[in-house]
C-alpha positions in Angstrom: -15.2 -9.8 22.6 -13.3 -13.1 22.5 -10.2 -11.9 24.2 -8.5 -15.3 24.4 -8.8 -15.9 20.7 -7.6 -12.3 19.9 -4.5 -12.9 22.1 -3.9 -16.3 20.5 -4.1 -14.9 17.0 -1.8 -12.1 17.8 0.7 -14.6 19.2 0.6 -16.6 16.0 1.2 -13.3 14.2 4.3 -12.6 16.3 5.7 -16.1 15.5 5.3 -15.4 11.8 7.0 -12.0 12.3 10.0 -14.0 13.7 9.9 -16.2 10.7 9.8 -13.2 8.3 13.0 -11.9 9.9 14.9 -14.8 8.4 14.9 -13.0 5.1 17.0 -10.1 6.2 19.0 -12.4 8.4 19.9 -14.6 5.4 20.8 -11.4 3.5 23.0 -10.2 6.4 24.8 -13.6 6.3 25.4 -13.3 2.6 26.9 -9.8 2.9 28.6 -10.3 6.3 26.6 -7.6 8.0 26.9 -8.9 11.5 25.2 -6.0 13.4 22.1 -6.4 11.2 22.2 -10.2 11.7 22.3 -9.7 15.5 19.5 -7.0 15.4 17.2 -9.3 13.4 18.0 -12.3 15.6 17.3 -10.3 18.8 14.0 -9.0 17.4 13.0 -12.6 16.4 13.8 -13.8 19.9 11.7 -11.1 21.5 8.8 -12.0 19.3 9.1 -15.7 20.2 9.4 -15.0 23.9 6.3 -12.7 24.0 4.2 -15.1 21.8 5.2 -18.4 23.5 3.0 -18.0 26.7 -0.1 -17.6 24.6 0.6 -20.6 22.3 0.6 -23.4 24.8 -3.2 -23.9 24.7 -5.6 -22.9 21.9 -8.8 -21.3 23.3 -11.8 -23.7 23.4 -14.0 -20.9 22.1 -12.5 -20.1 18.6 -15.5 -18.0 17.4 -14.5 -14.9 15.5 -17.1 -12.4 14.4 -16.9 -9.1 12.6 -15.8 -7.2 15.8 -13.0 -9.6 16.6 -11.9 -9.6 12.9 -11.6 -5.8 12.9 -9.7 -5.8 16.2 -7.3 -8.6 15.2 -6.5 -6.9 11.9 -5.9 -3.4 13.4 -3.8 -4.6 16.4 -1.9 -7.0 14.1 -0.7 -4.2 11.8 0.2 -1.9 14.8 2.1 -4.8 16.5 3.9 -5.7 13.2 4.9 -2.1 12.7 6.2 -1.8 16.3 8.3 -5.0 16.1 9.4 -4.5 12.5 11.0 -1.2 13.6 13.3 -2.9 16.1 15.9 -4.2 13.6 16.4 -0.6 12.4 16.9 0.7 15.9 19.0 -2.2 17.3 21.3 -2.2 14.2 21.7 1.6 14.4 20.4 2.0 10.8 17.6 4.2 12.1 18.5 5.0 15.8 15.3 7.0 16.6 12.4 4.6 17.4 9.7 6.9 16.1 11.5 7.3 12.8 12.0 3.5 12.7 8.2 3.0 13.4 7.4 5.4 10.6 9.7 3.5 8.2 8.2 0.1 9.2 4.6 1.3 9.0 5.4 2.8 5.6 6.9 -0.5 4.5 4.1 -2.8 5.7 1.3 -0.5 4.5 3.2 -0.3 1.1 3.3 3.5 1.3 6.9 4.0 0.5 7.3 7.3 2.3 10.7 7.4 4.0 12.7 9.3 6.6 16.0 8.0 5.3 17.8 10.8 3.4 20.3 8.4 1.7 19.0 4.8 1.3 22.3 3.7 -0.3 24.0 4.1 3.1 21.7 1.4 4.7 23.0 -2.1 5.0 21.8 -4.4 2.2 19.9 -6.6 4.8 17.9 -3.5 5.9 17.2 -2.7 2.3 15.9 -6.2 1.9 13.8 -5.9 5.1 12.2 -2.7 3.7 11.3 -4.4 0.4 10.2 -7.6 2.0 7.8 -5.7 4.3 6.3 -4.2 1.1 5.8 -7.7 -0.4 4.2 -9.2 2.7 2.1 -6.2 3.4 0.9 -5.9 -0.2 -1.5 -8.9 -0.2 -2.1 -8.7 3.5 -0.2 -10.3 6.4 -3.1 -12.2 7.9 -4.2 -13.3 4.4 -0.7 -14.8 4.1 -1.1 -16.6 7.5 -4.5 -17.9 6.6 -3.1 -19.3 3.4 -0.8 -21.5 5.6 -2.5 -21.9 8.9 -6.3 -21.8 9.3 -7.3 -19.9 12.5 -11.0 -20.6 13.0 -12.7 -22.2 10.1 -15.2 -20.3 7.9 -15.1 -17.3 10.3 -11.7 -16.4 8.9 -13.8 -14.5 6.4 -14.2 -11.7 9.0 -10.4 -11.3 9.1 -10.1 -11.4 5.4 -12.8 -8.9 4.9 -11.3 -6.5 7.4 -7.8 -6.7 5.9 -8.5 -6.8 2.1 -8.9 -3.5 0.2 -12.1 -2.6 -1.5 -15.8 -2.1 -0.8 -16.6 -5.8 -1.2 -14.7 -8.9 -0.6 -15.8 -12.3 -1.9 -14.4 -15.8 -1.8 -13.1 -17.3 -5.0 -13.9 -20.8 -3.7 -16.0 -22.0 -0.8 -13.1 -22.3 1.7 -11.4 -19.1 2.9 -8.1 -20.9 3.4 -8.2 -22.0 -0.3 -9.1 -18.5 -1.4 -6.2 -17.1 0.5 -3.8 -19.7 -0.9 -5.0 -19.0 -4.5 -4.5 -15.3 -4.1 -1.0 -15.7 -2.7 0.0 -18.3 -5.4 -1.0 -15.8 -8.1 0.9 -13.0 -6.2 4.0 -15.1 -5.9 3.8 -16.2 -9.6 3.6 -12.6 -10.9 6.4 -11.5 -8.6 8.7 -14.3 -9.8 7.8 -13.5 -13.4 8.8 -9.9 -12.8 12.2 -10.9 -11.2 12.9 -13.1 -14.3 11.9 -10.2 -16.6 14.2 -7.8 -14.8 17.2 -10.3 -14.9 17.0 -10.2 -18.7 18.8 -6.9 -18.3 22.5 -7.8 -17.7 23.1 -4.6 -15.8 20.9 -5.5 -13.0 21.9 -8.1 -10.4 19.8 -10.6 -8.4 19.7 -8.4 -5.3 18.4 -5.4 -7.2 15.9 -7.4 -9.2 14.4 -9.1 -6.1 14.1 -5.8 -4.2 12.6 -4.0 -7.1 10.1 -6.8 -7.8 9.0 -7.0 -4.2 8.6 -3.2 -3.9 6.6 -3.2 -7.2 4.5 -6.2 -6.2 3.4 -4.6 -3.0 3.0 -1.3 -4.9 5.2 0.2 -2.2 8.1 1.9 -3.9 10.9 1.7 -1.4 14.0 2.2 -3.6 17.5 0.8 -3.0 19.1 3.8 -4.7 18.8 7.5 -3.8 17.4 8.3 -7.3 14.8 5.6 -7.1 14.7 4.1 -10.7 16.2 7.1 -12.5 19.5 5.4 -13.1 17.9 2.2 -14.1 17.9 1.3 -17.8 14.9 2.1 -20.0 14.1 -1.6 -20.2 13.9 -1.8 -16.3 11.7 1.3 -16.2 9.4 -0.1 -18.8 9.1 -3.5 -17.0 8.4 -1.7 -13.8 5.7 0.4 -15.5 3.9 -2.7 -16.9 4.0 -4.6 -13.6 2.9 -1.6 -11.5 -0.3 -1.6 -13.6 -0.6 -5.4 -13.4 -0.4 -5.3 -9.6 -3.1 -2.6 -9.6 -5.7 -4.9 -11.0 -8.0 -7.0 -8.9 -6.3 -10.4 -8.4 -9.7 -12.1 -8.8 -9.4 -11.1 -12.5 -6.3 -13.2 -12.8 -8.0 -16.2 -11.2 -10.9 -15.8 -13.7 -8.4 -15.6 -16.6 -6.9 -18.9 -15.4 -10.4 -20.4 -15.3 -10.8 -19.1 -18.9 -13.6 -16.7 -17.8 -12.2 -13.8 -19.8 -15.5 -11.9 -20.0 -15.9 -11.9 -16.2 -12.2 -11.0 -15.7 -12.4 -7.9 -17.8 -15.2 -6.3 -15.8 -16.3 -2.7 -15.4 -13.7 -1.8 -12.8 -10.8 -3.1 -14.9 -12.1 -1.3 -18.0 -12.6 2.0 -16.1 -9.1 1.7 -14.5 -7.3 1.1 -17.8 -9.3 4.0 -19.3 -8.2 6.3 -16.5 -4.6 5.2 -17.0 -4.6 5.7 -20.7 -6.3 9.1 -20.4 -3.9 10.3 -17.7 -0.8 9.1 -19.7 -2.0 10.9 -22.8 -2.6 14.2 -21.1 0.7 14.2 -19.1 2.7 13.0 -22.1 1.4 15.9 -24.3 1.8 18.4 -21.5 5.4 17.4 -20.6 6.4 17.2 -24.3 5.0 20.6 -25.2 6.5 22.3 -22.1 9.9 20.4 -22.4 9.7 19.9 -18.6 11.7 16.7 -18.0 14.1 17.2 -15.0 16.2 14.5 -13.4 16.0 13.8 -9.6 19.3 15.6 -9.3 17.8 18.8 -10.8 19.4 18.5 -14.3 17.3 19.4 -17.4 16.7 16.4 -19.7 16.3 16.2 -23.4 12.5 16.0 -23.9 11.7 13.9 -26.9 8.2 12.6 -27.5 9.4 9.1 -26.7 11.0 10.2 -23.5 8.0 12.2 -22.5 5.8 9.1 -23.1 8.0 6.8 -21.1 8.4 9.0 -18.1 4.7 10.1 -18.2 3.6 6.4 -18.3 5.9 5.5 -15.5 4.8 8.4 -13.3 1.1 7.7 -13.9 1.5 4.0 -13.3 3.5 4.8 -10.2 1.0 7.1 -8.6 -2.3 5.5 -9.6 -0.9 2.1 -8.4 0.3 4.0 -5.3 3.8 2.5 -5.7 5.7 5.7 -5.6 8.8 5.0 -7.7 10.2 7.9 -9.6 12.3 8.4 -12.8 12.0 12.2 -13.0 11.3 15.1 -10.6 7.7 15.7 -11.6 7.6 18.8 -9.3 8.9 20.7 -12.4 5.8 19.8 -14.4 3.0 22.2 -15.1 -0.2 22.7 -13.0 -2.1 20.6 -15.5 0.1 17.5 -14.9 0.1 18.1 -11.2 -3.7 18.2 -11.2 -3.8 14.9 -13.1 -1.3 13.2 -10.8 -3.0 14.4 -7.6 -6.4 13.2 -9.0 -5.1 9.7 -9.7 -3.4 9.6 -6.3 -6.9 9.8 -4.8 -8.5 7.4 -7.2 -5.9 4.7 -6.7 -6.0 1.2 -7.9 -8.7 -1.5 -8.2 -10.2 -3.2 -5.2 -8.6 -6.6 -4.4 -5.2 -5.4 -5.7 -2.1 -4.4 -3.7 -2.7 -0.7 -4.5 -4.1 2.0 -2.3 -6.4 5.0 -2.8 -10.1 5.3 -2.8 -10.3 2.4 -5.3 -11.8 2.5 -8.8 -14.8 0.4 -7.8 -15.9 3.0 -5.2 -15.5 5.8 -7.8 -17.7 3.8 -10.2 -20.4 3.3 -7.5 -20.3 6.9 -6.5 -20.7 8.1 -10.1 -23.6 5.7 -10.7 -25.2 6.8 -7.4 -24.9 10.4 -8.5 -26.6 9.6 -11.9 -29.4 7.8 -10.1 -30.0 10.8 -7.8 -30.2 13.1 -10.9 -32.6 10.7 -12.5 -34.8 10.6 -9.3 -35.0 14.4 -9.4 -36.6 14.3 -12.8 -38.7 11.1 -12.2 -39.4 11.1 -8.4 -41.6 8.0 -8.6 -39.2 5.7 -10.4 -37.3 2.9 -8.5 -33.9 2.1 -10.0 -31.2 -0.2 -8.7 -27.5 0.5 -9.3 -25.9 -2.4 -11.1 -22.3 -3.3 -11.7 -21.6 -5.8 -14.5 -25.3 -6.5 -14.8 -25.5 -7.4 -11.1 -27.8 -5.3 -9.0 -26.0 -3.6 -6.0 -27.8 -3.5 -2.7 -28.5 -0.1 -1.2 -26.6 -1.1 1.8 -23.4 -1.4 -0.3 -24.0 2.1 -1.8 -24.6 3.5 1.7 -21.4 1.8 2.8 -19.4 3.6 0.1 -21.0 6.9 1.0 -20.1 6.3 4.7 -16.6 5.4 3.7 -16.2 8.6 1.7 -17.5 10.8 4.6 -15.1 9.1 7.0 -12.3 9.4 4.6 -12.8 13.2 4.2 -13.2 13.6 8.0 -9.9 11.8 8.8 -8.1 13.6 5.9 -9.2 17.1 7.0 -8.4 16.3 10.7 -5.0 15.0 9.8 -4.3 18.0 7.6 -5.3 20.4 10.4 -3.1 18.7 13.0 -0.1 18.5 10.7 -0.5 22.2 9.8 -0.6 23.2 13.5 2.3 21.0 14.3 4.4 22.2 11.4 3.7 25.9 12.2 5.1 25.3 15.7 8.1 22.9 15.1 8.9 23.4 11.4 7.7 26.7 10.1 10.3 26.8 7.2 8.5 23.9 5.5 5.0 24.8 6.6 3.3 25.2 3.2 -0.2 24.1 2.3 1.1 22.0 -0.7 3.6 20.2 1.6 1.1 19.4 4.3 -1.7 18.5 1.9 0.4 16.2 -0.2 2.0 14.7 2.9 -1.4 13.6 4.2 -2.6 12.6 0.7 0.4 10.4 -0.1 0.5 8.7 3.4 -3.3 8.3 3.7 -3.5 6.9 0.1 -0.3 4.8 0.6 1.5 6.4 -2.2 4.9 7.6 -1.0 6.1 10.8 -2.6 4.1 14.0 -2.6 4.9 17.6 -3.7 6.9 20.5 -2.5 9.0 19.5 0.6 7.8 15.9 0.3 8.4 15.6 -3.4 10.0 12.6 -5.2 13.5 13.9 -4.4 12.7 14.7 -0.7 11.8 12.7 2.4 9.9 13.0 5.7 12.9 13.3 8.0 12.2 17.0 8.9 8.7 16.3 10.3 8.3 16.4 14.1 7.7 13.2 16.0 4.1 14.2 16.5 3.6 14.7 12.8 5.3 11.4 12.0 3.0 9.5 14.4 -0.1 11.2 12.8 1.1 10.3 9.3 1.9 6.7 10.6 -1.7 6.4 11.7 -2.9 7.7 8.3 -0.8 5.0 6.6 -2.3 2.3 8.7 -5.8 3.6 8.5 -5.5 4.0 4.7 -4.2 0.5 4.2 -6.9 -1.1 6.4 -9.8 0.9 4.8 -10.3 3.2 7.8 -12.8 1.2 9.9 -10.5 -1.4 11.5 -8.4 1.4 13.0 -11.3 3.5 14.1 -13.1 0.6 15.8 -10.3 0.5 18.3 -11.5 3.9 19.7 -15.1 2.7 20.1 -15.8 1.7 23.8 -18.4 -0.9 22.9 -15.7 -2.8 21.0 -14.1 -3.9 24.2 -17.2 -5.2 25.9 -17.4 -9.0 26.4 
């Protein structure tokens, strides 16, 4: 383990954390929120003071291998969550540090689960900080840093691979720094386009447009209003629906479109993803329309026309499969069929290489093809058949990696559910239901935000005990980092020199 390089990289990260805090500080200046300005300034100063001693001399040995990459990524996200919580605590917006850590982890991992019962009571600078954490965390904090400051040459790929979502990570161009830059330029461009699209609606101001765009870009879903996007115009809701889907697609596809490689851009994963979205919208729309089950977040029955059912079904499907978590209706009042579809797409999630969470569509495709191959082998034991994606053979190692990921995913999910259920039965028996506990783990582990029952789209996580909040915070971080970077911290051999 190259400890000096790990410390140096983490120090660089803290300096960028101080730089990130200028966004809420500028917002605080604009709205004259002096306590928030002071809180962000103090936090930035703490980051600089801690980082400074490790920045005077860059280590001579700058080698970073897979082990260091995993450790740097996991510790970076834990540190960022820990320091990003401080502005909430110091400003008094969220006085309890564990609650603030939960909120910060939810922001950075683009989960969107919240312990704040009334977000409109928060200062605008803290609302901006929540949304900005979504935006930075969406593409990856270290990917952002690599786009600006190369850390160790070609070995940056170990960091990028550990932080980027999906079973496989590839470079768009030979240099990792250039790849990171291209990804972030595309990310920034689509975010700006969304801001401009939202501003066409004269009823939305710049503050609302920027916050909504950043929360959508990171597929995070932190709202700036208590009813999420229910009170927004139909135009804003439709724009959000479109961009939630766009941010759920692998960003490599956008690069290939720019290179006029349309056939390569519209690959198997994209086709399957869009097919799942279309099918889910169709089922939910028909179900909601026939059952007349549209209910506002405030509990009022809504007029259920076919157009309204289609709009809200499309929004909810886009919100949950992208793992954004915005809401325009209370889907708890929908039927068991719609709930099944919504829970299913929660687990499937978005495409690899996007800002969305979940298992990822590419893994689902690989698992399905592996299942078909095993069925074929039962009938023809002597045949040898490779799994291929887009006419490219997939190595058995990649298939094995997906199987291992799924087994680890199930293990962590079941363990978390057991611990949450035990804790809830002791500290919060009134809300200790299987649906609540299951969906709480599902929506944090898959970085979605809202769940069902007591953690539904009109509820929050404030009533969970501190122990449950820390377990769910771990789930958010593990889910965002594809499990293994977090788990490797608990492996003794990781820390050997």
